[in-house]
C-alpha positions as CSV (number, residue, x, y, z in Angstrom):
1,M,53.5,14.2,15.4
2,G,52.6,14.8,18.8
3,K,53.3,18.4,18.5
4,G,50.5,19.1,15.5
5,K,48.2,17.4,17.2
6,G,48.5,19.4,20.2
7,K,48.5,23.0,17.7
8,G,44.8,21.8,16.4
9,L,43.0,20.5,19.3
10,A,44.2,24.1,21.0
11,A,43.2,25.7,17.3
12,G,39.3,23.8,17.7
13,R,38.9,25.2,21.3
14,K,37.0,28.3,21.9
15,P,39.4,31.1,23.6
16,Q,38.9,31.5,27.0
17,V,36.5,34.6,27.8
18,F,37.5,35.8,31.5
19,Y,34.7,37.5,33.9
20,S,33.9,40.7,34.2
21,E,31.1,42.6,35.4
22,A,29.9,43.8,31.5
23,M,29.7,40.1,30.5
24,A,27.8,38.9,33.9
25,E,25.3,41.9,33.6
26,E,25.0,41.1,29.2
27,I,24.2,37.2,30.2
28,V,22.0,38.4,32.5
29,Q,20.2,40.3,30.0
30,A,20.3,37.5,27.4
31,V,18.6,35.0,30.1
32,A,15.7,37.2,31.3
33,A,15.1,37.9,27.5
34,G,14.1,34.4,27.0
35,V,18.0,33.3,25.1
36,S,18.5,29.8,26.5
37,M,22.7,29.8,27.7
38,R,23.4,27.5,25.5
39,A,22.0,29.6,22.4
40,F,24.0,32.1,24.1
41,C,27.3,31.0,25.0
42,A,27.4,29.6,21.2
43,E,28.4,33.0,19.6
44,P,31.9,33.9,19.0
45,G,33.5,35.9,22.2
46,R,31.4,34.3,24.5
47,P,32.1,32.2,27.2
48,H,31.6,28.3,27.7
49,Q,28.5,26.9,29.8
50,C,30.8,25.7,31.9
51,T,32.8,28.9,32.6
52,V,29.9,30.3,33.3
53,R,29.1,28.1,35.8
54,N,31.7,28.0,37.4
55,W,31.6,32.3,37.9
56,E,28.1,31.3,39.6
57,H,30.1,29.4,42.3
58,R,32.4,32.3,42.7
59,H,30.8,35.3,42.2
60,P,27.3,35.3,44.6
61,E,26.1,38.4,43.5
62,F,26.3,36.7,39.6
63,S,24.6,33.9,40.7
64,L,21.9,35.9,42.4
65,A,21.1,38.2,39.1
66,L,21.2,34.9,37.1
67,R,18.3,33.0,39.6
68,A,16.3,36.2,39.6
69,A,16.5,36.4,35.7
70,Y,15.6,32.6,35.6
71,R,12.5,33.1,38.0
72,E,11.4,36.5,35.8
73,V,11.4,33.6,32.3
74,T,9.4,30.7,34.4
75,I,6.6,33.6,35.9
76,A,6.1,35.0,32.5
77,Q,6.3,31.2,30.6
78,R,3.4,30.6,32.9
79,R,1.4,33.3,32.5
80,R,1.5,33.4,29.3
81,D,0.0,29.6,29.4
82,L,-2.3,30.7,32.0
83,E,-4.0,33.1,29.4
84,A,-3.9,30.6,26.5
85,A,-5.7,27.7,28.8
86,A,-8.1,31.0,29.6
87,E,-8.6,31.7,26.0
88,L,-9.1,27.8,24.4
89,A,-11.5,26.8,27.8
90,A,-13.7,30.7,26.5
91,R,-14.0,29.1,23.0
92,P,-17.5,27.4,21.9
93,A,-17.4,23.1,22.1
94,P,-17.1,21.8,19.0
95,V,-19.3,19.6,17.2
96,R,-19.4,15.7,18.3
97,G,-20.1,13.5,15.6
98,G,-17.6,15.2,12.9
99,K,-18.5,16.1,9.4
100,T,-21.9,15.2,7.4
101,S,-21.3,12.3,5.2
102,T,-21.8,14.0,1.5
103,Y,-23.2,10.6,0.5
104,T,-26.0,11.0,-1.0
105,R,-28.2,7.3,-3.4
106,A,-27.9,9.3,-6.5
107,V,-23.9,9.7,-6.1
108,G,-23.8,6.2,-5.5
109,E,-25.6,4.7,-8.4
110,A,-23.9,7.0,-11.0
111,I,-20.5,5.7,-9.3
112,C,-21.6,1.8,-9.8
113,A,-23.0,2.3,-12.8
114,R,-19.4,4.1,-14.4
115,L,-17.4,0.9,-12.7
116,A,-20.3,-1.4,-14.4
117,E,-19.6,-0.1,-17.7
118,G,-15.7,-0.7,-17.0
119,E,-14.0,2.4,-15.6
120,S,-11.7,2.6,-12.9
121,L,-12.3,3.6,-9.8
122,T,-9.4,5.9,-9.8
123,S,-10.9,7.4,-12.9
124,I,-13.5,8.3,-11.4
125,G,-11.7,9.4,-8.2
126,K,-10.0,12.3,-10.4
127,D,-13.5,13.4,-12.2
128,P,-14.1,17.1,-10.3
129,A,-17.7,16.1,-10.3
130,M,-17.3,13.0,-8.6
131,P,-15.7,12.1,-4.6
132,C,-12.3,11.2,-4.2
133,Y,-10.9,7.9,-4.3
134,G,-10.5,7.5,-0.7
135,T,-13.9,9.0,0.0
136,I,-16.0,6.1,-2.0
137,L,-14.1,3.9,-0.2
138,A,-14.9,5.3,2.6
139,W,-18.8,5.1,1.8
140,V,-18.5,1.3,0.7
141,R,-17.4,0.9,4.5
142,R,-20.2,3.0,6.1
143,H,-23.1,2.7,4.2
144,P,-24.5,-1.1,3.8
145,K,-26.5,-0.1,0.6
146,F,-24.4,1.1,-1.2
147,Q,-21.9,-1.9,-0.6
148,D,-24.4,-3.9,-1.7
149,M,-24.5,-1.8,-5.1
150,Y,-20.4,-1.6,-5.4
151,V,-20.3,-5.5,-4.8
152,I,-22.6,-5.9,-8.0
153,A,-20.8,-3.4,-9.9
154,R,-17.3,-4.6,-9.8
155,E,-19.2,-8.2,-11.0
156,M,-20.5,-6.6,-14.1
157,Q,-16.9,-4.3,-14.3
158,G,-15.8,-8.2,-14.9
159,H,-17.9,-8.9,-17.4
160,Y,-17.9,-5.7,-19.2
161,L,-13.7,-6.0,-19.4
162,F,-14.1,-9.8,-20.5
163,D,-16.3,-8.9,-23.5
164,E,-13.5,-5.8,-24.4
165,T,-10.8,-8.4,-24.4
166,R,-12.7,-9.9,-27.5
167,D,-13.1,-6.3,-29.3
168,V,-9.1,-5.9,-28.7
169,A,-8.5,-9.4,-30.2
170,L,-10.1,-8.2,-33.1
171,A,-8.9,-4.7,-33.3
172,A,-5.3,-6.0,-33.2
173,T,-3.1,-5.8,-36.2
174,K,0.4,-7.0,-36.6
175,D,2.0,-3.6,-35.9
176,T,-0.3,-3.1,-32.9
177,L,-0.1,-6.8,-31.4
178,P,2.5,-6.1,-28.9
179,V,0.7,-3.9,-27.4
180,D,-3.2,-5.2,-27.8
181,R,-1.5,-8.4,-26.6
182,F,-0.8,-6.5,-23.0
183,R,-3.8,-4.9,-22.8
184,F,-5.9,-8.5,-23.4
185,D,-4.4,-10.2,-20.5
186,V,-4.8,-7.1,-18.2
187,N,-8.4,-7.3,-19.0
188,R,-8.2,-11.2,-19.0
189,W,-6.8,-11.1,-15.3
190,Q,-8.7,-8.2,-14.4
191,S,-12.3,-9.9,-15.4
192,S,-11.0,-13.1,-13.5
193,R,-10.4,-11.3,-10.2
194,L,-13.7,-9.4,-10.2
195,A,-15.8,-11.9,-11.5
196,P,-14.1,-15.4,-10.5
197,R,-17.2,-17.9,-10.7
198,K,-17.5,-17.4,-14.6
199,Y,-14.2,-16.3,-15.6
200,L,-11.2,-17.4,-13.3
201,E,-9.9,-21.0,-15.0
202,R,-10.8,-24.2,-13.4
203,L,-7.0,-25.5,-12.5
204,V,-6.3,-22.5,-11.6
205,A,-9.1,-21.4,-9.0
206,A,-8.8,-25.5,-7.5
207,E,-5.1,-25.1,-7.4
208,E,-5.8,-21.7,-4.9
209,L,-7.9,-22.9,-3.3
210,A,-5.8,-26.1,-2.2
211,E,-2.9,-24.0,-1.5
212,L,-5.7,-22.2,1.1
213,G,-6.9,-25.7,2.5
214,I,-10.8,-24.8,1.0
215,G,-11.7,-28.0,-0.5
216,P,-14.3,-27.7,-4.0
217,R,-17.9,-26.6,-2.3
218,G,-15.7,-24.2,-0.1
219,G,-15.6,-26.2,3.1
220,V,-12.4,-26.5,4.3
221,A,-10.7,-29.7,3.0
222,R,-9.1,-31.6,6.1
223,G,-7.4,-35.2,6.5
224,R,-9.1,-38.0,8.2
225,R,-7.9,-36.0,11.9
226,G,-9.2,-32.8,11.1
227,D,-5.5,-31.4,11.0
228,E,-4.0,-31.6,7.8
229,A,-5.2,-29.4,4.7
230,R,-6.1,-32.1,1.3
231,R,-4.7,-30.9,-2.0
232,V,-7.6,-30.4,-4.5
233,V,-6.6,-31.4,-7.7
234,F,-8.4,-31.3,-11.3
235,H,-6.9,-33.1,-14.3
236,V,-8.4,-31.7,-17.7
237,T,-8.8,-33.8,-20.7
238,H,-9.6,-32.2,-23.8
239,F,-11.2,-34.6,-26.7
240,E,-9.8,-34.2,-30.3
241,R,-10.5,-35.5,-34.1
242,G,-8.0,-38.2,-35.2
243,P,-7.9,-39.6,-38.7
244,N,-11.3,-41.6,-39.8
245,N,-12.5,-39.4,-38.0
246,T,-11.8,-41.4,-34.2
247,V,-12.3,-39.2,-31.1
248,L,-8.3,-39.1,-28.9
249,A,-7.6,-37.9,-25.3
250,A,-5.3,-35.8,-24.9
251,P,-3.7,-36.1,-22.7
252,P,-4.2,-40.0,-22.7
253,R,-5.7,-41.0,-19.3
254,N,-5.3,-45.2,-19.6
255,A,-3.1,-47.7,-21.9
256,E,-5.9,-48.1,-24.0
257,E,-6.1,-44.2,-25.2
258,A,-2.5,-44.0,-25.3
259,R,-2.7,-47.3,-27.7
260,E,-5.7,-45.3,-29.9
261,W,-3.7,-42.3,-30.3
262,I,-0.3,-43.9,-31.5
263,D,-2.4,-46.2,-34.0
264,A,-4.2,-42.6,-35.3
265,T,-1.0,-40.9,-34.9
266,G,2.2,-42.9,-35.8
267,A,3.9,-41.4,-32.4
268,P,3.4,-41.3,-28.6
269,Y,1.1,-38.7,-27.5
270,A,3.2,-34.8,-27.1
271,P,2.0,-31.8,-25.0
272,G,1.3,-29.2,-27.7
273,I,0.9,-31.1,-31.2
274,G,-2.6,-32.7,-32.4
275,P,-3.4,-35.6,-34.1
276,Q,-2.8,-33.7,-37.8
277,G,0.3,-32.1,-36.3
278,Q,-0.9,-28.6,-35.4
279,M,0.0,-26.7,-32.7
280,R,-2.3,-26.2,-29.9
281,P,-1.4,-25.0,-26.3
282,P,-0.6,-28.0,-23.8
283,L,-2.4,-29.2,-21.7
284,I,-1.2,-29.5,-17.9
285,G,-1.5,-33.6,-17.3
286,P,-1.4,-35.2,-14.2
287,D,1.1,-34.5,-11.2
């Protein structure tokens, strides 16, 4: 195994190259032409870089010629750098302030009108007659008047999507129900985010605000010492018509309403079932 390993290492080494005036001259010419020593030695039939350094110590005339070649390359590179610097200095100074904005009020109003009609900003940005998506958002940051129009247009977009959910629901058929259900959910989610004051469910909004430590009026809910946020929870009660035209609370809020539910329906209150046995969405009870 030792012999095999030694043969493998020997096979991977470069063959030894001996010094000669022809090889020394070839090295000097390559260096003078701008070829690095590493690139030169990597070619087949060339000596290793360590071998070249050893030749420099053993052959003074080769060392002098090689240093002269390095010096010529350095001087030539410095000359090129000076010429490039002089050319750059001769160029006219760039105009400060960047590219002039192409924003106009007419284009801004057209963008906001399309947003208010339910079109997405990505779709508007793909229109060749309109600026791209990133440019529109840059205008929102740079132009306060356009920013005000943009905010209002986004809220109007929420109203449009809310109304569109009804059209989707009315046009749904048995065959298109899965796709229409997905469109309905997407529109409802977007409308609740674009116009949360009107379309976001109160219970969901209260829980999200409570997680952020914000009270029902927009202030921060604090503890007595002001160091811990309090959680605000809203309980929703739904009133239904029971037998004999009685009004029942679902879910019952107290023991008396629980007894009324049992007297009217003959069974305790069960989420998801009405007094007449009809199905209804389950209501979230108290924690």
